[in-house]
C-alpha positions in Angstrom: 0.0 0.0 0.0 1.2 3.5 -0.7 1.6 6.1 2.0 -1.0 8.3 0.3 -3.6 5.5 0.5 -2.8 4.9 4.1 -3.3 8.6 5.0 -6.5 8.6 3.0 -7.7 5.5 4.9 -6.8 7.0 8.1 -8.6 10.2 7.4 -11.7 8.2 6.3 -11.6 6.4 9.7 -11.4 9.7 11.7 -14.2 11.2 9.8 -16.3 8.0 10.2 -15.7 8.1 14.1 -16.6 11.8 14.2 -20.2 11.0 12.9 -19.6 12.5 9.5 -22.4 12.1 6.9 -19.8 11.4 4.1 -20.5 8.5 1.8 -18.5 5.4 2.4 -15.4 5.0 0.3 -15.2 1.8 -1.6 -12.0 -0.3 -1.1 -9.4 0.0 -4.0 -9.5 -2.7 -6.5 -6.1 -4.0 -7.8 -6.1 -4.9 -11.5 -6.1 -8.8 -12.0 -7.0 -11.4 -14.4 -10.3 -13.1 -13.5 -12.7 -15.7 -14.6 -16.2 -16.4 -13.4 -16.4 -18.7 -10.5 -19.4 -21.2 -10.2 -21.0 -18.7 -7.8 -20.7 -16.0 -10.3 -18.1 -14.0 -8.2 -14.9 -13.1 -10.0 -11.8 -15.0 -8.9 -8.2 -13.7 -9.5 -6.0 -16.3 -11.0 -2.2 -16.2 -11.7 -0.9 -15.7 -15.2 0.8 -19.0 -16.0 3.2 -17.5 -18.4 4.3 -14.9 -15.9 4.6 -17.5 -13.1 6.6 -19.8 -15.4 9.0 -17.0 -16.2 9.4 -16.2 -12.4 10.0 -19.9 -11.5 12.6 -20.1 -14.3 14.4 -17.1 -12.9 14.3 -18.4 -9.4 15.6 -21.8 -10.5 18.5 -20.1 -12.3 19.4 -17.2 -9.9 18.5 -18.5 -6.4 18.9 -22.3 -6.8 21.7 -21.9 -9.3 20.4 -24.7 -11.4 21.9 -24.9 -14.8 20.4 -26.3 -18.0 16.9 -24.9 -17.4 15.3 -25.2 -20.8 11.8 -24.0 -19.9 9.0 -23.9 -17.3 5.4 -24.4 -17.8 2.7 -23.8 -15.2 -1.0 -24.8 -15.1 -3.6 -22.2 -16.0 -6.4 -21.2 -13.7 -4.6 -21.2 -10.4 -6.6 -19.0 -8.0 -4.9 -16.3 -6.0 -5.7 -17.9 -2.7 -3.2 -17.9 0.3 -1.9 -21.5 0.7 -3.0 -22.6 -2.6 -0.2 -25.1 -3.8 0.4 -26.3 -7.2 3.3 -27.7 -9.5 4.9 -26.3 -12.5 7.0 -28.4 -14.8 10.6 -27.4 -15.6 12.6 -29.0 -18.3 16.2 -29.3 -16.9 18.9 -30.9 -19.0 16.2 -32.7 -21.1 14.4 -34.0 -18.0 10.9 -32.9 -16.8 11.0 -31.9 -13.0 8.2 -31.0 -10.8 8.6 -27.7 -9.1 6.2 -26.9 -6.1 4.8 -23.5 -5.9 2.7 -22.0 -3.0 0.7 -18.8 -3.1 1.7 -16.6 -0.2 -0.6 -13.5 -0.6 -3.6 -12.2 -2.1 -1.3 -9.9 -4.1 -0.1 -12.9 -6.1 3.2 -13.5 -4.3 4.3 -17.0 -4.3 7.1 -19.3 -3.0 9.0 -21.6 -5.2 10.5 -24.8 -3.7 13.5 -26.8 -5.3 12.5 -29.2 -8.0 11.7 -32.8 -6.9 
């Protein structure tokens, strides 16, 4: 969150506590890719190409794995904290399973070493 938004939010809280007749301010909506859920409510999903590129970068830079030829991740993974899924990395000609876990509603995720 930006400092400006936090100041705005604090000001709204102060005005609400003072009995102001101001209209309630809707929460900000972050841009996301969404699909319709069975209930009809929009569900944010991860972009599989972006996650694949991120996983590849982590494999190369953080885990220092050489020979990473490409990474594919499943489509339609919802942005839900704790959601776990696996991408497939091609390393030295062999397909390896790479576990990924969603950490935040902002789309942050953790990548574990390939299995």
